[in-house]
N, C-alpha and C positions, 0 to 999 in steps of 0.2 A: 504492499501501500502505498501511495507517497502521501506528502504531506499530511497526517490529520488533525483536525480541531474541534473544539467544544465549542458547544454552546448551549446557552438556557434554553429549556422548552419554550416554544413562546406560538402566540398565534398564529405563526408562518409558517412553522415546523411543526406542529401537533400532526395532523394530518398524513406527512410522510413516517414520524415516528411509528403513529397509530397501525399502520399498513405494513413494517418491518414482516418479512416471512424469511421464521427459524428453518434449519434441515427438516426432515421426517423426522419423528419421533420427542422431539423436544420440546414440542408444546407442551405436555403434561410436567413438563422442569419450572414452566414461569407463568407469570400470570400477565394477563393480555395487558401491553402499554394503555388503553384506556383504563383501567383500573388504576395505575400507578397515579394516571393525570389527575383522578376523583381523590386519590387517595396526595396526592401533591398539593390540591384545592385544597382538604380540609388541613395539613400540619404545612401551613405554608410559612411560619416562623424553624420549621425544623428539615424542613423537605430538601433538598435538591436537586429537583431532574435535570437530565444535560441528554444534547443528542453529540452522536460524533460524523463529524463530515472528514471524506475522502474525497478531494478533485471534485467540492460543488453537490457532494450525493451524499444522501444521509442513510450510515451506513450502521449505525446504532445507538443504541439508550441505553441511558442509564440510571438508574437516583439513589440516588442516597441520602439516611436521614444524619441529621448531626443533631444531638438533643444532650448536654448536658451537664441536665437535672434530672434525665431517665434514671429512675430508681435498678436498673436492668444493665447492665458494665457494656451487655452488647450491643446497646441503642444506643450509645451514648457518641459512637460513629461505625454504620452500617451500611454494609450493602442493601439495596431489599431488592433490585431488580436492572437486571440487564438481558436487554435483549440485543445478539451482534446478526446482523443479514444472514444469510444463507450460503452466500457469491460471497462474503465478506471474513467469512469466520476463516482461522489457520492465517489471518495475513497484519497481526495483531491490533485490531480494531479495541478487542476484550483487555488485553493487556495493556493499551494507553488507555483507555475509561480510567478501570484499575490505579493506572498510578496518577492521574488527575486525581480522582479521591482520597490516596493517600495524599497526598501534596496538601491536599483541602483541607483535610486533618489532621495530618502536620502542623499546617499556618493557626490552626485553630487549639493545637495546642494537647489535642489529641497524644496517647500514646499506643495506642492498637488502633484498625482497623478490622472490625469483625463481618461477616457476609454468614449465610444461612442456608442450607439449598436441601433438596431431595437426594436419595442416594438411589441410583437406577444405571444403567449402562450407558445412554445416551443424555443423563447432567453434565452436571458441570465440575462434578470432584475434581479431577483430572487437572481439568484448569486450575480451578482455585487453589489445589495442592504443588502445580507446577509455579505459581507468582508466589509460593512460600508460605500459604497458610498454612496451620497447623490446625487439624483437629482436636478442641480441647473437649469437647462432649456432645451429643445429641439431647437434642430440647425437646420438650414435652409432646411434637409435636412429631418426634423421628425425625425431625432433621439434622446435619450435620452444620455445628457450629465452629465455623474456620476464625481463627486470631490471626492478622499479619504484626509483625511487631513493627513501630512508625519510626522508634529513633533508635 
């Protein structure tokens, strides 16, 4: 992928973000972007929704949440959603998005960045582990809780 850039989710790019197509079998591991948009609207003070562009084409969506007042450590800095277009997977889009969220977390003083995902053959487990996330537990919903040190 050539130069990647991050942009806030907005009225201009929301339709393209909502139209991202994943690889077959991946849909069961991610909520639709439309769910994330509603969640970001409700949690405007803590949600951090962004889209990733490559050469002017929207190729990814990622939403983090930064809530330093959360009573649960993992929700202080967490990746909640990530969708990368099928044709853009394996070309650095997801890594770029996670690196941008990690940089934002560092700027906010976060010690760790968390992610939660469902286990499964077509799921994101290998991706997150490859980026250095360490699975620290399974949550009450059976999802893996991964943690990446930011310092």
